[in-house]
C-alpha positions in Angstrom: 20.5 5.0 -37.1 22.1 7.9 -35.8 24.9 8.3 -33.1 22.1 9.4 -30.4 19.8 6.3 -31.2 22.8 4.0 -31.5 24.3 5.3 -28.1 21.0 5.1 -26.4 19.6 2.0 -27.4 22.3 -0.6 -28.2 24.1 0.2 -24.8 27.0 -2.0 -26.3 30.8 -2.0 -25.1 31.7 0.0 -27.6 29.4 2.8 -26.8 30.7 2.5 -23.0 34.3 2.7 -24.1 33.7 6.0 -26.0 32.2 7.6 -23.2 34.4 5.9 -20.5 37.5 8.0 -20.1 34.6 10.9 -19.6 31.7 10.6 -16.9 29.6 8.0 -18.0 27.3 8.5 -15.5 25.7 12.0 -14.1 24.8 12.5 -10.6 21.1 12.8 -10.4 19.8 16.0 -10.0 16.8 16.3 -7.3 13.5 17.4 -8.7 12.8 20.4 -7.3 16.3 21.5 -6.3 17.1 23.5 -9.3 15.2 26.6 -11.1 12.9 25.7 -14.0 11.0 27.7 -15.9 7.9 26.6 -18.1 7.8 27.0 -21.9 4.2 28.7 -22.6 3.8 26.9 -25.8 3.9 23.5 -24.2 4.0 23.5 -20.5 7.5 22.0 -20.6 9.8 22.6 -17.8 13.6 23.5 -18.5 16.6 24.5 -16.4 16.9 28.1 -16.1 20.4 28.4 -16.9 21.8 26.6 -20.3 24.8 27.3 -22.1 25.9 29.1 -25.2 28.7 28.3 -27.7 29.7 31.1 -29.6 33.8 31.3 -29.7 33.9 29.3 -26.6 33.1 25.9 -28.3 35.1 27.2 -31.9 38.2 25.1 -31.3 38.4 23.4 -34.7 40.0 19.8 -34.9 42.0 19.7 -31.7 41.4 16.7 -29.9 42.7 18.2 -26.7 40.5 21.0 -26.8 37.7 19.1 -27.9 38.0 17.1 -24.6 38.3 19.7 -22.6 34.9 21.4 -24.2 33.7 17.9 -23.5 34.6 18.4 -19.8 32.8 21.6 -19.6 29.7 19.7 -21.1 30.2 17.2 -18.0 30.2 20.1 -15.5 27.3 21.4 -17.2 25.0 18.1 -17.0 26.4 17.4 -13.7 25.0 20.7 -12.2 21.4 20.3 -13.8 22.1 22.0 -17.1 19.7 21.4 -20.2 19.7 23.8 -22.9 22.7 24.1 -25.3 22.6 27.0 -27.6 24.5 27.0 -30.8 24.6 28.0 -34.7 26.2 27.6 -37.7 27.6 30.8 -37.5 29.6 29.5 -34.8 32.5 27.8 -36.7 33.5 24.9 -35.6 30.9 24.8 -32.4 28.3 22.6 -33.5 30.8 20.0 -34.6 32.5 20.4 -31.1 29.1 20.1 -29.4 28.5 17.0 -31.3 31.8 15.5 -30.2 31.1 16.0 -26.5 27.6 14.7 -26.4 28.8 11.7 -28.3 31.7 11.2 -25.7 29.1 11.4 -23.0 26.3 9.4 -24.4 23.7 11.9 -25.4 22.7 12.7 -21.4 19.5 12.8 -20.6 18.0 16.2 -20.4 19.6 17.7 -23.0 17.7 20.5 -24.6 19.1 21.3 -28.1 19.0 24.6 -30.1 20.5 25.9 -32.8 19.8 28.1 -35.7 19.4 28.6 -39.4 21.5 31.1 -41.0 21.6 32.0 -44.4 20.1 34.7 -47.0 19.5 31.8 -49.4 16.0 30.2 -48.8 16.8 26.9 -50.6 19.8 26.6 -48.7 17.8 26.1 -45.1 17.1 22.7 -45.3 20.7 21.6 -46.4 22.2 23.7 -43.2 19.6 22.6 -40.9 20.5 18.7 -42.1 24.1 19.6 -41.6 23.5 20.6 -38.2 21.8 17.5 -37.2 24.7 15.5 -38.8 27.1 17.9 -36.4 25.2 17.1 -33.4 24.2 13.5 -34.3 20.6 14.3 -33.7 17.4 13.2 -35.9 15.7 16.3 -34.5 16.2 19.2 -32.4 14.1 20.8 -29.6 14.5 24.0 -30.9 15.6 25.7 -34.2 15.7 29.5 -34.5 16.6 32.0 -37.2 19.6 33.7 -36.2 19.7 37.6 -36.2 16.3 37.6 -38.3 18.1 36.7 -41.3 15.7 35.8 -44.1 13.0 35.2 -41.4 10.0 35.4 -43.6 10.8 32.3 -45.7 13.0 30.3 -42.8 9.6 30.3 -40.5 8.0 28.8 -43.5 10.6 25.8 -43.5 10.8 25.6 -39.9 7.0 25.2 -39.3 7.1 22.7 -42.0 9.8 20.6 -40.1 7.7 21.3 -36.9 4.9 19.6 -38.6 7.1 16.6 -39.5 8.2 16.1 -35.9 12.2 17.1 -36.8 11.8 20.4 -34.7 10.2 20.4 -31.3 9.8 24.4 -31.4 10.6 27.5 -33.5 11.9 31.0 -32.7 13.9 33.8 -33.9 16.8 35.5 -32.3 18.5 39.1 -31.9 21.7 40.1 -30.3 23.5 43.3 -28.9 20.1 45.1 -28.1 19.5 45.4 -31.8 16.3 45.2 -34.1 14.0 45.4 -31.0 11.3 47.4 -33.6 11.8 44.2 -35.8 11.3 41.7 -33.4 8.3 43.6 -31.6 6.4 43.4 -34.9 7.5 39.4 -35.6 6.3 38.7 -32.2 3.1 40.4 -32.9 2.6 38.6 -36.3 3.9 35.1 -36.0 3.1 32.4 -33.9 6.8 31.6 -32.1 7.6 29.3 -29.1 10.5 31.2 -28.4 12.6 34.4 -28.7 16.3 35.3 -28.0 17.4 38.6 -27.2 20.1 40.6 -25.1 19.1 41.0 -21.7 21.5 41.5 -18.6 21.6 43.8 -15.7 23.0 47.0 -17.6 20.9 46.1 -20.8 17.4 46.2 -19.8 16.0 47.9 -22.9 13.9 44.6 -23.5 12.0 45.3 -20.3 10.1 48.0 -21.9 8.3 46.4 -24.5 9.5 43.0 -25.7 9.4 40.9 -21.9 5.7 42.1 -21.6 5.2 41.3 -25.0 6.3 37.5 -24.8 4.3 37.2 -21.9 1.1 38.5 -23.5 1.9 35.9 -26.4 3.1 33.1 -24.3 6.4 33.4 -26.1 9.6 32.0 -24.3 12.9 34.2 -23.7 16.2 32.9 -24.1 18.7 36.0 -22.6 21.8 36.1 -24.6 25.1 38.0 -23.6 24.0 37.8 -19.7 27.6 38.9 -18.8 28.3 41.1 -22.1 31.1 38.8 -23.3 32.8 39.2 -19.8 32.5 43.1 -19.9 30.0 43.0 -16.6 32.6 40.4 -14.8 35.5 42.3 -15.7 33.7 45.5 -14.8 32.7 44.4 -11.1 35.1 41.7 -10.0 37.2 43.8 -8.2 34.2 45.3 -6.2 32.4 43.5 -3.1 29.3 41.6 -3.8 27.0 43.4 -1.4 26.6 42.6 2.0 23.2 41.0 1.5 24.2 38.9 -1.3 24.0 35.8 1.0 20.3 36.2 1.7 20.0 35.3 -2.1 22.6 32.6 -1.8 24.9 34.5 -4.1 28.6 33.7 -3.7 30.1 35.2 -6.5 29.2 37.9 -9.5 28.3 35.3 -12.1 25.3 34.3 -10.0 24.5 37.9 -9.0 24.1 38.6 -12.6 22.3 35.4 -13.7 19.7 35.4 -10.7 18.9 39.1 -12.0 18.2 37.7 -15.4 16.5 34.5 -14.3 14.4 35.8 -11.8 12.4 38.4 -14.5 9.0 36.4 -14.8 8.9 36.7 -18.4 12.9 35.1 -18.9 13.0 31.1 -19.6 16.7 30.7 -20.0 19.8 32.4 -20.1 22.9 30.9 -21.9 26.4 32.2 -20.4 29.4 30.7 -22.3 32.6 29.9 -20.7 36.0 27.8 -21.5 36.3 27.3 -17.8 35.3 24.6 -15.5 35.3 26.9 -12.5 33.2 29.2 -14.4 30.8 27.0 -15.5 30.6 25.6 -11.8 29.8 29.4 -10.7 27.5 29.9 -13.5 25.3 26.5 -12.6 25.2 27.7 -9.2 22.7 30.5 -10.1 20.2 27.4 -10.5 19.9 26.8 -6.8 19.1 28.9 -3.9 16.7 31.8 -3.3 16.2 34.1 -6.3 15.4 37.8 -5.6 11.7 39.3 -5.9 10.9 42.4 -7.3 12.1 44.8 -4.9 15.3 42.8 -4.3 15.9 43.0 -8.5 15.6 47.0 -8.0 18.0 47.0 -4.8 20.5 44.9 -7.2 20.1 47.7 -10.2 20.8 50.4 -7.3 23.6 48.8 -5.8 25.6 48.2 -9.3 24.6 52.0 -10.4 26.3 53.0 -7.1 29.8 51.3 -8.0 
């Protein structure tokens, strides 16, 4: 029995004591109160704002830093979060995610997403098993081929795992706006549930071909680098929000950028990363309130270009 099964099935005093120093109960999120998107291959709904872990959860064995990341997770789940995205490439991030999830008793609504990242095909299964051990899970919701490394062989492995019920969804990832041509060819030729790519208000290259293709092929899309690693926040935080921002229930720049992303009809989930609870609250605030329509999205772009 793995840790998740132990915590969920036994309900023992030991499991309770492990989680009690943090938040053993999560405030229920009212159905329909947050923005969810549909995974085309299954019809499953997931919250449109998830959480990335690159750099932010790579804190090693420090108990104090791990406990702080657990508080970040607490806020994430309390405010309706679901998808957590990680990778073996991200140092200790998977171990820290697993540490936090165990402390919190593996909250209902977790959508676990990680990656396989090795040029050696034979190392793939071992790496996947190690990720499962680090997270404390016996199966993943989503497993992706990281940055298309050895994608042909790894997709064969992932399909086998999916057939065995060890993976619910499979996908491939890119980042930094790179390798769009290769990603497009893969999307056209391979049966995928998800793709992950860079998309934000200043990097909209994916709108030209990749996002329409995802809609045509029924592939869910994860947007990474929604703030360009804080660059967008730093670039615009000294400027005022547009006077019409309240009409879209936008209270800060994080919500401005995230609502632009998740309002695109092809986008399924954005995965901002943070180490600060106030920033997590700002991010998750994009899950509620109005979203811009197409005309308002264009107005958002024009406003950014005017600054």
